[in-house]
N, CA, C and O atoms as a Tinker XYZ file with bonds, in Angstrom:
   248  protein
     1  N     -4.480000   -9.870000    6.448000    73     2
     2  CA    -3.704000   -8.663000    6.622000    64     1     3
     3  C     -2.307000   -9.028000    7.104000    63     2     4     5
     4  O     -2.140000   -9.887000    7.971000    81     3
     5  N     -1.340000   -8.386000    6.550000    73     3     6
     6  CA     0.043000   -8.628000    6.940000    64     5     7
     7  C      0.316000   -7.990000    8.295000    63     6     8     9
     8  O     -0.316000   -7.005000    8.679000    81     7
     9  N      1.267000   -8.572000    9.002000    73     7    10
    10  CA     1.671000   -8.004000   10.277000    64     9    11
    11  C      2.864000   -7.090000   10.026000    63    10    12    13
    12  O      4.000000   -7.552000    9.913000    81    11
    13  N      2.600000   -5.803000    9.940000    73    11    14
    14  CA     3.628000   -4.832000    9.591000    64    13    15
    15  C      4.504000   -4.466000   10.778000    63    14    16    17
    16  O      5.567000   -3.873000   10.594000    81    15
    17  N      4.087000   -4.801000   11.979000    73    15    18
    18  CA     4.832000   -4.371000   13.158000    64    17    19
    19  C      6.163000   -5.105000   13.314000    63    18    20    21
    20  O      7.020000   -4.666000   14.080000    81    19
    21  N      6.346000   -6.211000   12.603000    73    19    22
    22  CA     7.580000   -6.986000   12.733000    64    21    23
    23  C      8.630000   -6.598000   11.699000    63    22    24    25
    24  O      9.733000   -7.143000   11.712000    81    23
    25  N      8.311000   -5.676000   10.810000    73    23    26
    26  CA     9.242000   -5.282000    9.758000    64    25    27
    27  C      9.871000   -3.938000   10.102000    63    26    28    29
    28  O      9.282000   -3.122000   10.811000    81    27
    29  N     11.081000   -3.725000    9.585000    73    27    30
    30  CA    11.728000   -2.451000    9.868000    64    29    31
    31  C     11.241000   -1.374000    8.892000    63    30    32    33
    32  O     10.522000   -1.662000    7.935000    81    31
    33  N     11.647000   -0.136000    9.155000    73    31    34
    34  CA    11.121000    1.005000    8.402000    64    33    35
    35  C     11.492000    0.925000    6.929000    63    34    36    37
    36  O     10.683000    1.285000    6.074000    81    35
    37  N     12.692000    0.463000    6.615000    73    35    38
    38  CA    13.111000    0.362000    5.210000    64    37    39
    39  C     12.225000   -0.619000    4.443000    63    38    40    41
    40  O     11.847000   -0.363000    3.300000    81    39
    41  N     11.899000   -1.738000    5.076000    73    39    42
    42  CA    11.016000   -2.712000    4.431000    64    41    43
    43  C      9.616000   -2.133000    4.243000    63    42    44    45
    44  O      8.978000   -2.356000    3.215000    81    43
    45  N      9.147000   -1.393000    5.235000    73    43    46
    46  CA     7.821000   -0.785000    5.139000    64    45    47
    47  C      7.772000    0.235000    4.006000    63    46    48    49
    48  O      6.797000    0.289000    3.257000    81    47
    49  N      8.821000    1.039000    3.883000    73    47    50
    50  CA     8.841000    2.035000    2.817000    64    49    51
    51  C      8.916000    1.379000    1.447000    63    50    52    53
    52  O      8.346000    1.893000    0.485000    81    51
    53  N      9.610000    0.255000    1.347000    73    51    54
    54  CA     9.656000   -0.472000    0.081000    64    53    55
    55  C      8.276000   -1.041000   -0.251000    63    54    56    57
    56  O      7.849000   -1.022000   -1.405000    81    55
    57  N      7.584000   -1.546000    0.772000    73    55    58
    58  CA     6.228000   -2.052000    0.560000    64    57    59
    59  C      5.285000   -0.942000    0.108000    63    58    60    61
    60  O      4.437000   -1.158000   -0.757000    81    59
    61  N      5.434000    0.251000    0.695000    73    59    62
    62  CA     4.605000    1.392000    0.287000    64    61    63
    63  C      4.845000    1.705000   -1.186000    63    62    64    65
    64  O      3.896000    1.926000   -1.939000    81    63
    65  N      6.102000    1.726000   -1.593000    73    63    66
    66  CA     6.422000    2.007000   -2.994000    64    65    67
    67  C      5.838000    0.941000   -3.911000    63    66    68    69
    68  O      5.303000    1.257000   -4.974000    81    67
    69  N      5.938000   -0.318000   -3.506000    73    67    70
    70  CA     5.393000   -1.405000   -4.322000    64    69    71
    71  C      3.874000   -1.314000   -4.434000    63    70    72    73
    72  O      3.311000   -1.500000   -5.513000    81    71
    73  N      3.220000   -1.028000   -3.318000    73    71    74
    74  CA     1.750000   -0.924000   -3.326000    64    73    75
    75  C      1.295000    0.279000   -4.147000    63    74    76    77
    76  O      0.287000    0.203000   -4.850000    81    75
    77  N      2.033000    1.390000   -4.064000    73    75    78
    78  CA     1.677000    2.562000   -4.869000    64    77    79
    79  C      1.818000    2.269000   -6.355000    63    78    80    81
    80  O      0.997000    2.710000   -7.160000    81    79
    81  N      2.850000    1.531000   -6.715000    73    79    82
    82  CA     3.030000    1.142000   -8.116000    64    81    83
    83  C      1.893000    0.219000   -8.561000    63    82    84    85
    84  O      1.373000    0.362000   -9.667000    81    83
    85  N      1.510000   -0.723000   -7.700000    73    83    86
    86  CA     0.401000   -1.618000   -8.026000    64    85    87
    87  C     -0.899000   -0.831000   -8.182000    63    86    88    89
    88  O     -1.708000   -1.143000   -9.056000    81    87
    89  N     -1.105000    0.184000   -7.345000    73    87    90
    90  CA    -2.299000    1.013000   -7.450000    64    89    91
    91  C     -2.288000    1.823000   -8.739000    63    90    92    93
    92  O     -3.327000    1.999000   -9.375000    81    91
    93  N     -1.114000    2.318000   -9.126000    73    91    94
    94  CA    -1.004000    3.064000  -10.377000    64    93    95
    95  C     -1.346000    2.172000  -11.568000    63    94    96    97
    96  O     -2.083000    2.578000  -12.466000    81    95
    97  N     -0.811000    0.968000  -11.569000    73    95    98
    98  CA    -1.107000    0.020000  -12.646000    64    97    99
    99  C     -2.590000   -0.324000  -12.649000    63    98   100   101
   100  O     -3.203000   -0.430000  -13.711000    81    99
   101  N     -3.166000   -0.497000  -11.469000    73    99   102
   102  CA    -4.594000   -0.799000  -11.367000    64   101   103
   103  C     -5.437000    0.331000  -11.950000    63   102   104   105
   104  O     -6.389000    0.083000  -12.690000    81   103
   105  N     -5.086000    1.571000  -11.615000    73   103   106
   106  CA    -5.866000    2.711000  -12.101000    64   105   107
   107  C     -5.794000    2.843000  -13.613000    63   106   108   109
   108  O     -6.805000    3.120000  -14.258000    81   107
   109  N     -4.617000    2.649000  -14.182000    73   107   110
   110  CA    -4.508000    2.732000  -15.632000    64   109   111
   111  C     -5.198000    1.552000  -16.299000    63   110   112   113
   112  O     -5.704000    1.685000  -17.413000    81   111
   113  N     -5.226000    0.416000  -15.646000    73   111   114
   114  CA    -5.966000   -0.727000  -16.168000    64   113   115
   115  C     -7.459000   -0.472000  -16.145000    63   114   116   117
   116  O     -8.186000   -0.933000  -17.025000    81   115
   117  N     -7.923000    0.263000  -15.137000    73   115   118
   118  CA    -9.345000    0.581000  -15.039000    64   117   119
   119  C     -9.765000    1.538000  -16.145000    63   118   120   121
   120  O    -10.906000    1.495000  -16.605000    81   119
   121  N     -8.851000    2.398000  -16.573000    73   119   122
   122  CA    -9.171000    3.328000  -17.655000    64   121   123
   123  C     -9.473000    2.577000  -18.943000    63   122   124   125
   124  O    -10.343000    2.980000  -19.715000    81   123
   125  N     -8.759000    1.494000  -19.171000    73   123   126
   126  CA    -8.964000    0.718000  -20.385000    64   125   127
   127  C    -10.001000   -0.373000  -20.205000    63   126   128   129
   128  O    -10.148000   -1.231000  -21.076000    81   127
   129  N    -10.720000   -0.359000  -19.096000    73   127   130
   130  CA   -11.761000   -1.341000  -18.779000    64   129   131
   131  C    -11.213000   -2.762000  -18.727000    63   130   132   133
   132  O    -11.933000   -3.717000  -19.021000    81   131
   133  N     -9.951000   -2.908000  -18.358000    73   131   134
   134  CA    -9.382000   -4.243000  -18.244000    64   133   135
   135  C     -9.532000   -4.801000  -16.838000    63   134   136   137
   136  O     -9.389000   -6.006000  -16.628000    81   135
   137  N     -9.813000   -3.948000  -15.891000    73   135   138
   138  CA    -9.903000   -4.389000  -14.506000    64   137   139
   139  C    -11.338000   -4.773000  -14.177000    63   138   140   141
   140  O    -12.270000   -4.011000  -14.434000    81   139
   141  N    -11.505000   -5.938000  -13.617000    73   139   142
   142  CA   -12.836000   -6.378000  -13.220000    64   141   143
   143  C    -12.987000   -6.415000  -11.708000    63   142   144   145
   144  O    -14.101000   -6.347000  -11.187000    81   143
   145  N    -11.871000   -6.522000  -11.008000    73   143   146
   146  CA   -11.907000   -6.593000   -9.552000    64   145   147
   147  C    -11.775000   -5.184000   -8.977000    63   146   148   149
   148  O    -10.666000   -4.709000   -8.734000    81   147
   149  N    -12.892000   -4.530000   -8.765000    73   147   150
   150  CA   -12.902000   -3.152000   -8.289000    64   149   151
   151  C    -12.431000   -3.074000   -6.836000    63   150   152   153
   152  O    -11.887000   -2.055000   -6.410000    81   151
   153  N    -12.635000   -4.127000   -6.097000    73   151   154
   154  CA   -12.254000   -4.154000   -4.685000    64   153   155
   155  C    -10.736000   -4.065000   -4.504000    63   154   156   157
   156  O    -10.264000   -3.630000   -3.454000    81   155
   157  N     -9.981000   -4.469000   -5.504000    73   155   158
   158  CA    -8.520000   -4.457000   -5.411000    64   157   159
   159  C     -7.991000   -3.044000   -5.165000    63   158   160   161
   160  O     -7.063000   -2.866000   -4.375000    81   159
   161  N     -8.559000   -2.047000   -5.820000    73   159   162
   162  CA    -8.128000   -0.668000   -5.628000    64   161   163
   163  C     -8.339000   -0.197000   -4.208000    63   162   164   165
   164  O     -7.477000    0.461000   -3.626000    81   163
   165  N     -9.484000   -0.534000   -3.652000    73   163   166
   166  CA    -9.779000   -0.150000   -2.275000    64   165   167
   167  C     -8.821000   -0.840000   -1.307000    63   166   168   169
   168  O     -8.336000   -0.224000   -0.358000    81   167
   169  N     -8.555000   -2.108000   -1.551000    73   167   170
   170  CA    -7.642000   -2.856000   -0.695000    64   169   171
   171  C     -6.232000   -2.280000   -0.755000    63   170   172   173
   172  O     -5.560000   -2.169000    0.271000    81   171
   173  N     -5.787000   -1.915000   -1.945000    73   171   174
   174  CA    -4.454000   -1.320000   -2.086000    64   173   175
   175  C     -4.359000    0.002000   -1.339000    63   174   176   177
   176  O     -3.369000    0.256000   -0.653000    81   175
   177  N     -5.380000    0.848000   -1.464000    73   175   178
   178  CA    -5.364000    2.137000   -0.763000    64   177   179
   179  C     -5.321000    1.939000    0.749000    63   178   180   181
   180  O     -4.594000    2.645000    1.448000    81   179
   181  N     -6.094000    0.987000    1.253000    73   179   182
   182  CA    -6.107000    0.743000    2.698000    64   181   183
   183  C     -4.781000    0.170000    3.182000    63   182   184   185
   184  O     -4.314000    0.513000    4.268000    81   183
   185  N     -4.174000   -0.703000    2.382000    73   183   186
   186  CA    -2.865000   -1.242000    2.757000    64   185   187
   187  C     -1.813000   -0.143000    2.806000    63   186   188   189
   188  O     -0.975000   -0.120000    3.708000    81   187
   189  N     -1.855000    0.766000    1.836000    73   187   190
   190  CA    -0.915000    1.892000    1.824000    64   189   191
   191  C     -1.108000    2.739000    3.078000    63   190   192   193
   192  O     -0.133000    3.153000    3.706000    81   191
   193  N     -2.353000    2.993000    3.440000    73   191   194
   194  CA    -2.637000    3.786000    4.636000    64   193   195
   195  C     -2.132000    3.079000    5.893000    63   194   196   197
   196  O     -1.578000    3.722000    6.785000    81   195
   197  N     -2.319000    1.772000    5.966000    73   195   198
   198  CA    -1.833000    1.022000    7.129000    64   197   199
   199  C     -0.313000    1.092000    7.233000    63   198   200   201
   200  O      0.238000    1.277000    8.319000    81   199
   201  N      0.354000    0.943000    6.099000    73   199   202
   202  CA     1.817000    1.009000    6.092000    64   201   203
   203  C      2.312000    2.386000    6.507000    63   202   204   205
   204  O      3.229000    2.501000    7.321000    81   203
   205  N      1.710000    3.428000    5.953000    73   203   206
   206  CA     2.133000    4.786000    6.289000    64   205   207
   207  C      1.855000    5.111000    7.753000    63   206   208   209
   208  O      2.622000    5.840000    8.382000    81   207
   209  N      0.773000    4.580000    8.295000    73   207   210
   210  CA     0.465000    4.779000    9.704000    64   209   211
   211  C      1.536000    4.142000   10.581000    63   210   212   213
   212  O      1.971000    4.733000   11.568000    81   211
   213  N      1.955000    2.941000   10.219000    73   211   214
   214  CA     3.001000    2.259000   10.990000    64   213   215
   215  C      4.328000    3.010000   10.904000    63   214   216   217
   216  O      5.030000    3.135000   11.908000    81   215
   217  N      4.679000    3.509000    9.723000    73   215   218
   218  CA     5.915000    4.280000    9.564000    64   217   219
   219  C      5.851000    5.544000   10.409000    63   218   220   221
   220  O      6.820000    5.890000   11.084000    81   219
   221  N      4.731000    6.226000   10.377000    73   219   222
   222  CA     4.565000    7.467000   11.146000    64   221   223
   223  C      4.626000    7.195000   12.646000    63   222   224   225
   224  O      5.244000    7.952000   13.395000    81   223
   225  N      3.990000    6.125000   13.077000    73   223   226
   226  CA     3.993000    5.776000   14.495000    64   225   227
   227  C      5.418000    5.525000   14.988000    63   226   228   229
   228  O      5.781000    5.924000   16.095000    81   227
   229  N      6.208000    4.869000   14.168000    73   227   230
   230  CA     7.598000    4.597000   14.554000    64   229   231
   231  C      8.450000    5.859000   14.540000    63   230   232   233
   232  O      9.327000    6.020000   15.389000    81   231
   233  N      8.205000    6.754000   13.588000    73   231   234
   234  CA     9.002000    7.982000   13.538000    64   233   235
   235  C      8.690000    8.888000   14.728000    63   234   236   237
   236  O      9.573000    9.598000   15.209000    81   235
   237  N      7.469000    8.872000   15.200000    73   235   238
   238  CA     7.108000    9.659000   16.380000    64   237   239
   239  C      7.737000    9.051000   17.632000    63   238   240   241
   240  O      8.156000    9.779000   18.532000    81   239
   241  N      7.804000    7.733000   17.692000    73   239   242
   242  CA     8.337000    7.043000   18.869000    64   241   243
   243  C      9.840000    7.263000   19.043000    63   242   244   245
   244  O     10.361000    7.124000   20.150000    81   243
   245  N     10.532000    7.600000   17.969000    73   243   246
   246  CA    11.987000    7.759000   18.069000    64   245   247
   247  C     12.387000    9.073000   18.645000    63   246   248
   248  O     13.578000    9.347000   18.789000    81   247
């Protein structure tokens, strides 16, 4: 797991966008039965949630 607490909010938001794009590509790949690693989707969703939690925690602290 990455340590998100050392990155600033702009970097975190960029990571969220990148992970969401990766999840979108994963989902469309699953439609065509090209994806074999089902765990990847779950991992991407959890990473997105972790990133958004860190962004929210920082916005509340300000």
